[in-house]
N, CA, C and O atoms as CSV, one atom per row, in Angstrom:
chain,resi,resn,atom,element,x,y,z
A,1,MET,N,N,0.850,-1.179,0.000
A,1,MET,CA,C,0.000,0.000,0.000
A,1,MET,C,C,0.890,1.234,0.000
A,1,MET,O,O,1.896,1.288,0.708
A,2,GLU,N,N,0.520,2.196,-0.779
A,2,GLU,CA,C,1.291,3.423,-0.843
A,2,GLU,C,C,1.086,4.250,0.421
A,2,GLU,O,O,0.074,4.114,1.108
A,3,ALA,N,N,2.051,5.100,0.714
A,3,ALA,CA,C,1.997,5.908,1.929
A,3,ALA,C,C,0.836,6.907,1.872
A,3,ALA,O,O,0.188,7.163,2.887
A,4,GLU,N,N,0.579,7.461,0.709
A,4,GLU,CA,C,-0.511,8.445,0.578
A,4,GLU,C,C,-1.866,7.795,0.832
A,4,GLU,O,O,-2.735,8.394,1.466
A,5,ALA,N,N,-2.045,6.592,0.346
A,5,ALA,CA,C,-3.304,5.882,0.583
A,5,ALA,C,C,-3.464,5.541,2.058
A,5,ALA,O,O,-4.568,5.623,2.597
A,6,ALA,N,N,-2.386,5.162,2.708
A,6,ALA,CA,C,-2.450,4.852,4.138
A,6,ALA,C,C,-2.790,6.087,4.951
A,6,ALA,O,O,-3.522,6.005,5.937
A,7,LYS,N,N,-2.252,7.251,4.534
A,7,LYS,CA,C,-2.581,8.496,5.224
A,7,LYS,C,C,-4.070,8.809,5.116
A,7,LYS,O,O,-4.698,9.203,6.099
A,8,LEU,N,N,-4.625,8.636,3.937
A,8,LEU,CA,C,-6.043,8.943,3.743
A,8,LEU,C,C,-6.937,7.982,4.520
A,8,LEU,O,O,-7.954,8.392,5.081
A,9,ILE,N,N,-6.563,6.716,4.553
A,9,ILE,CA,C,-7.341,5.746,5.324
A,9,ILE,C,C,-7.254,6.064,6.812
A,9,ILE,O,O,-8.265,6.009,7.512
A,10,GLY,N,N,-6.077,6.390,7.300
A,10,GLY,CA,C,-5.912,6.735,8.714
A,10,GLY,C,C,-6.677,7.980,9.100
A,10,GLY,O,O,-7.278,8.033,10.173
A,11,ALA,N,N,-6.664,8.982,8.236
A,11,ALA,CA,C,-7.410,10.205,8.519
A,11,ALA,C,C,-8.908,9.950,8.518
A,11,ALA,O,O,-9.643,10.526,9.319
A,12,GLY,N,N,-9.356,9.088,7.620
A,12,GLY,CA,C,-10.779,8.744,7.601
A,12,GLY,C,C,-11.198,8.004,8.856
A,12,GLY,O,O,-12.274,8.254,9.400
A,13,LEU,N,N,-10.356,7.096,9.316
A,13,LEU,CA,C,-10.663,6.379,10.556
A,13,LEU,C,C,-10.662,7.322,11.758
A,13,LEU,O,O,-11.487,7.177,12.660
A,14,ALA,N,N,-9.749,8.280,11.775
A,14,ALA,CA,C,-9.711,9.234,12.881
A,14,ALA,C,C,-10.934,10.152,12.856
A,14,ALA,O,O,-11.379,10.621,13.904
A,15,ALA,N,N,-11.474,10.407,11.675
A,15,ALA,CA,C,-12.634,11.293,11.562
A,15,ALA,C,C,-13.921,10.618,12.019
A,15,ALA,O,O,-14.947,11.286,12.153
A,16,ILE,N,N,-13.890,9.319,12.259
A,16,ILE,CA,C,-15.074,8.634,12.784
A,16,ILE,C,C,-15.457,9.205,14.149
A,16,ILE,O,O,-16.623,9.147,14.542
A,17,ALA,N,N,-14.485,9.754,14.868
A,17,ALA,CA,C,-14.768,10.364,16.167
A,17,ALA,C,C,-15.771,11.508,16.039
A,17,ALA,O,O,-16.514,11.784,16.980
A,18,LEU,N,N,-15.799,12.167,14.903
A,18,LEU,CA,C,-16.758,13.257,14.705
A,18,LEU,C,C,-18.189,12.734,14.690
A,18,LEU,O,O,-19.093,13.383,15.217
A,19,ALA,N,N,-18.397,11.580,14.098
A,19,ALA,CA,C,-19.739,10.990,14.100
A,19,ALA,C,C,-20.132,10.579,15.512
A,19,ALA,O,O,-21.275,10.767,15.927
A,20,GLY,N,N,-19.188,10.023,16.237
A,20,GLY,CA,C,-19.467,9.647,17.623
A,20,GLY,C,C,-19.797,10.843,18.488
A,20,GLY,O,O,-20.655,10.760,19.367
A,21,ALA,N,N,-19.124,11.952,18.247
A,21,ALA,CA,C,-19.422,13.168,19.004
A,21,ALA,C,C,-20.819,13.673,18.679
A,21,ALA,O,O,-21.542,14.120,19.570
A,22,GLY,N,N,-21.199,13.608,17.426
A,22,GLY,CA,C,-22.549,14.039,17.043
A,22,GLY,C,C,-23.627,13.195,17.689
A,22,GLY,O,O,-24.638,13.719,18.156
A,23,VAL,N,N,-23.416,11.894,17.718
A,23,VAL,CA,C,-24.379,10.999,18.370
A,23,VAL,C,C,-24.421,11.278,19.866
A,23,VAL,O,O,-25.498,11.320,20.460
A,24,GLY,N,N,-23.260,11.469,20.477
A,24,GLY,CA,C,-23.208,11.747,21.915
A,24,GLY,C,C,-23.907,13.039,22.285
A,24,GLY,O,O,-24.628,13.094,23.281
A,25,ILE,N,N,-23.703,14.065,21.503
A,25,ILE,CA,C,-24.348,15.346,21.774
A,25,ILE,C,C,-25.854,15.229,21.609
A,25,ILE,O,O,-26.613,15.821,22.376
A,26,GLY,N,N,-26.286,14.474,20.620
A,26,GLY,CA,C,-27.716,14.256,20.442
A,26,GLY,C,C,-28.336,13.538,21.635
A,26,GLY,O,O,-29.430,13.890,22.077
A,27,HIS,N,N,-27.644,12.542,22.149
A,27,HIS,CA,C,-28.144,11.832,23.329
A,27,HIS,C,C,-28.192,12.751,24.540
A,27,HIS,O,O,-29.155,12.720,25.306
A,28,ILE,N,N,-27.175,13.554,24.716
A,28,ILE,CA,C,-27.117,14.446,25.870
A,28,ILE,C,C,-28.291,15.419,25.855
A,28,ILE,O,O,-28.995,15.554,26.855
A,29,PHE,N,N,-28.507,16.091,24.740
A,29,PHE,CA,C,-29.585,17.065,24.676
A,29,PHE,C,C,-30.960,16.403,24.675
A,29,PHE,O,O,-31.906,16.942,25.250
A,30,GLY,N,N,-31.076,15.250,24.041
A,30,GLY,CA,C,-32.353,14.547,24.041
A,30,GLY,C,C,-32.757,14.092,25.435
A,30,GLY,O,O,-33.913,14.235,25.832
A,31,ASN,N,N,-31.806,13.547,26.170
A,31,ASN,CA,C,-32.110,13.107,27.528
A,31,ASN,C,C,-32.381,14.283,28.456
A,31,ASN,O,O,-33.233,14.192,29.339
A,32,TYR,N,N,-31.670,15.373,28.264
A,32,TYR,CA,C,-31.945,16.563,29.074
A,32,TYR,C,C,-33.350,17.083,28.797
A,32,TYR,O,O,-34.082,17.431,29.723
A,33,LEU,N,N,-33.720,17.135,27.538
A,33,LEU,CA,C,-35.051,17.619,27.182
A,33,LEU,C,C,-36.131,16.696,27.742
A,33,LEU,O,O,-37.145,17.176,28.249
A,34,ALA,N,N,-35.933,15.394,27.658
A,34,ALA,CA,C,-36.917,14.456,28.206
A,34,ALA,C,C,-37.046,14.630,29.722
A,34,ALA,O,O,-38.152,14.624,30.261
A,35,GLY,N,N,-35.915,14.784,30.396
A,35,GLY,CA,C,-35.956,14.993,31.844
A,35,GLY,C,C,-36.578,16.319,32.217
A,35,GLY,O,O,-37.311,16.404,33.203
A,36,ALA,N,N,-36.300,17.356,31.446
A,36,ALA,CA,C,-36.864,18.671,31.740
A,36,ALA,C,C,-38.370,18.694,31.519
A,36,ALA,O,O,-39.088,19.393,32.234
A,37,LEU,N,N,-38.851,17.949,30.551
A,37,LEU,CA,C,-40.296,17.892,30.325
A,37,LEU,C,C,-41.001,17.093,31.423
A,37,LEU,O,O,-42.153,17.376,31.755
A,38,ARG,N,N,-40.318,16.105,31.983
A,38,ARG,CA,C,-40.920,15.323,33.065
A,38,ARG,C,C,-40.906,16.068,34.385
A,38,ARG,O,O,-41.852,15.971,35.166
A,39,ASN,N,N,-39.830,16.817,34.640
A,39,ASN,CA,C,-39.700,17.539,35.899
A,39,ASN,C,C,-39.115,18.922,35.624
A,39,ASN,O,O,-37.904,19.111,35.735
A,40,PRO,N,N,-39.956,19.887,35.268
A,40,PRO,CA,C,-39.443,21.216,34.923
A,40,PRO,C,C,-38.737,21.931,36.077
A,40,PRO,O,O,-37.880,22.783,35.841
A,41,ALA,N,N,-39.082,21.599,37.304
A,41,ALA,CA,C,-38.448,22.263,38.435
A,41,ALA,C,C,-36.973,21.874,38.567
A,41,ALA,O,O,-36.172,22.664,39.066
A,42,ALA,N,N,-36.613,20.689,38.134
A,42,ALA,CA,C,-35.225,20.235,38.254
A,42,ALA,C,C,-34.382,20.596,37.036
A,42,ALA,O,O,-33.173,20.364,37.033
A,43,ALA,N,N,-34.995,21.152,36.015
A,43,ALA,CA,C,-34.259,21.432,34.780
A,43,ALA,C,C,-33.145,22.454,34.991
A,43,ALA,O,O,-32.055,22.315,34.437
A,44,ALA,N,N,-33.419,23.470,35.786
A,44,ALA,CA,C,-32.411,24.519,35.995
A,44,ALA,C,C,-31.190,23.982,36.739
A,44,ALA,O,O,-30.067,24.413,36.479
A,45,SER,N,N,-31.402,23.048,37.659
A,45,SER,CA,C,-30.261,22.525,38.418
A,45,SER,C,C,-29.428,21.547,37.595
A,45,SER,O,O,-28.271,21.295,37.929
A,46,GLN,N,N,-29.996,20.997,36.531
A,46,GLN,CA,C,-29.266,20.059,35.686
A,46,GLN,C,C,-28.602,20.723,34.487
A,46,GLN,O,O,-27.876,20.065,33.741
A,47,PHE,N,N,-28.840,22.008,34.292
A,47,PHE,CA,C,-28.277,22.704,33.134
A,47,PHE,C,C,-26.743,22.725,33.147
A,47,PHE,O,O,-26.138,22.537,32.091
A,48,PRO,N,N,-26.083,22.948,34.300
A,48,PRO,CA,C,-24.605,22.871,34.279
A,48,PRO,C,C,-24.096,21.486,33.873
A,48,PRO,O,O,-23.077,21.378,33.191
A,49,ASN,N,N,-24.790,20.435,34.285
A,49,ASN,CA,C,-24.394,19.090,33.860
A,49,ASN,C,C,-24.559,18.922,32.355
A,49,ASN,O,O,-23.758,18.242,31.713
A,50,LEU,N,N,-25.586,19.531,31.796
A,50,LEU,CA,C,-25.793,19.495,30.346
A,50,LEU,C,C,-24.613,20.139,29.628
A,50,LEU,O,O,-24.089,19.591,28.658
A,51,LEU,N,N,-24.207,21.294,30.107
A,51,LEU,CA,C,-23.090,21.987,29.453
A,51,LEU,C,C,-21.779,21.219,29.597
A,51,LEU,O,O,-20.970,21.198,28.670
A,52,LEU,N,N,-21.564,20.590,30.748
A,52,LEU,CA,C,-20.353,19.795,30.939
A,52,LEU,C,C,-20.339,18.599,29.998
A,52,LEU,O,O,-19.317,18.309,29.376
A,53,GLY,N,N,-21.453,17.912,29.890
A,53,GLY,CA,C,-21.539,16.776,28.980
A,53,GLY,C,C,-21.343,17.190,27.533
A,53,GLY,O,O,-20.680,16.494,26.764
A,54,PHE,N,N,-21.922,18.323,27.166
A,54,PHE,CA,C,-21.738,18.840,25.807
A,54,PHE,C,C,-20.274,19.143,25.540
A,54,PHE,O,O,-19.747,18.783,24.487
A,55,ALA,N,N,-19.616,19.799,26.481
A,55,ALA,CA,C,-18.215,20.167,26.289
A,55,ALA,C,C,-17.324,18.933,26.163
A,55,ALA,O,O,-16.422,18.905,25.325
A,56,LEU,N,N,-17.565,17.924,26.980
A,56,LEU,CA,C,-16.742,16.716,26.910
A,56,LEU,C,C,-16.980,15.948,25.619
A,56,LEU,O,O,-16.036,15.434,25.019
A,57,ALA,N,N,-18.228,15.868,25.190
A,57,ALA,CA,C,-18.515,15.168,23.933
A,57,ALA,C,C,-17.936,15.927,22.737
A,57,ALA,O,O,-17.416,15.318,21.802
A,58,GLU,N,N,-18.025,17.230,22.772
A,58,GLU,CA,C,-17.491,18.037,21.678
A,58,GLU,C,C,-15.964,17.967,21.648
A,58,GLU,O,O,-15.366,17.946,20.572
A,59,ALA,N,N,-15.339,17.933,22.814
A,59,ALA,CA,C,-13.881,17.836,22.871
A,59,ALA,C,C,-13.401,16.528,22.252
A,59,ALA,O,O,-12.362,16.498,21.592
A,60,THR,N,N,-14.147,15.456,22.461
A,60,THR,CA,C,-13.780,14.181,21.850
A,60,THR,C,C,-13.772,14.292,20.330
A,60,THR,O,O,-12.852,13.808,19.672
A,61,GLY,N,N,-14.790,14.923,19.782
A,61,GLY,CA,C,-14.848,15.117,18.333
A,61,GLY,C,C,-13.727,16.010,17.831
A,61,GLY,O,O,-13.149,15.754,16.775
A,62,LEU,N,N,-13.421,17.050,18.577
A,62,LEU,CA,C,-12.342,17.947,18.155
A,62,LEU,C,C,-10.985,17.254,18.204
A,62,LEU,O,O,-10.137,17.488,17.343
A,63,PHE,N,N,-10.775,16.407,19.200
A,63,PHE,CA,C,-9.519,15.656,19.248
A,63,PHE,C,C,-9.398,14.736,18.040
A,63,PHE,O,O,-8.320,14.608,17.458
A,64,GLY,N,N,-10.493,14.101,17.667
A,64,GLY,CA,C,-10.480,13.251,16.475
A,64,GLY,C,C,-10.175,14.047,15.221
A,64,GLY,O,O,-9.429,13.587,14.357
A,65,LEU,N,N,-10.750,15.244,15.112
A,65,LEU,CA,C,-10.488,16.102,13.961
A,65,LEU,C,C,-9.029,16.531,13.912
A,65,LEU,O,O,-8.417,16.539,12.844
A,66,VAL,N,N,-8.474,16.887,15.059
A,66,VAL,CA,C,-7.074,17.297,15.110
A,66,VAL,C,C,-6.158,16.141,14.711
A,66,VAL,O,O,-5.195,16.342,13.972
A,67,VAL,N,N,-6.447,14.951,15.189
A,67,VAL,CA,C,-5.641,13.782,14.819
A,67,VAL,C,C,-5.724,13.531,13.319
A,67,VAL,O,O,-4.716,13.231,12.679
A,68,ALA,N,N,-6.924,13.656,12.759
A,68,ALA,CA,C,-7.077,13.450,11.314
A,68,ALA,C,C,-6.284,14.496,10.519
A,68,ALA,O,O,-5.647,14.161,9.521
A,69,LEU,N,N,-6.320,15.743,10.954
A,69,LEU,CA,C,-5.561,16.782,10.251
A,69,LEU,C,C,-4.055,16.600,10.417
A,69,LEU,O,O,-3.291,16.869,9.490
A,70,ILE,N,N,-3.633,16.149,11.579
A,70,ILE,CA,C,-2.205,15.887,11.768
A,70,ILE,C,C,-1.749,14.758,10.850
A,70,ILE,O,O,-0.681,14.833,10.243
A,71,ILE,N,N,-2.565,13.715,10.755
A,71,ILE,CA,C,-2.196,12.606,9.871
A,71,ILE,C,C,-2.093,13.082,8.427
A,71,ILE,O,O,-1.182,12.684,7.700
A,72,LEU,N,N,-3.034,13.939,8.009
A,72,LEU,CA,C,-3.034,14.392,6.618
A,72,LEU,C,C,-1.882,15.342,6.290
A,72,LEU,O,O,-1.245,15.206,5.245
A,73,PHE,N,N,-1.613,16.297,7.171
A,73,PHE,CA,C,-0.708,17.384,6.800
A,73,PHE,C,C,0.670,17.351,7.449
A,73,PHE,O,O,1.558,18.086,7.016
A,74,VAL,N,N,0.878,16.533,8.463
A,74,VAL,CA,C,2.184,16.506,9.115
A,74,VAL,C,C,2.992,15.296,8.664
A,74,VAL,O,O,4.186,15.420,8.392
A,75,PHE,N,N,2.371,14.150,8.583
A,75,PHE,CA,C,3.111,12.936,8.235
A,75,PHE,C,C,3.173,12.733,6.754
A,75,PHE,O,O,3.760,11.756,6.288
């Protein structure tokens, strides 16, 4: 296998993290919305947890994107 083809395959595999981040963020917001509709009084106290979960899920996707770009442009 040529080196250029291996780079593209590796970058594509690293970019799978972006799909996982999208699914994770969807679950986080969907579950928050379901919980807030069931108990509106507790929604305000759970909002910081929502933001923390969003930030961690988004960071995972960004790390995957950075790895994919490093594979493409550095190696």
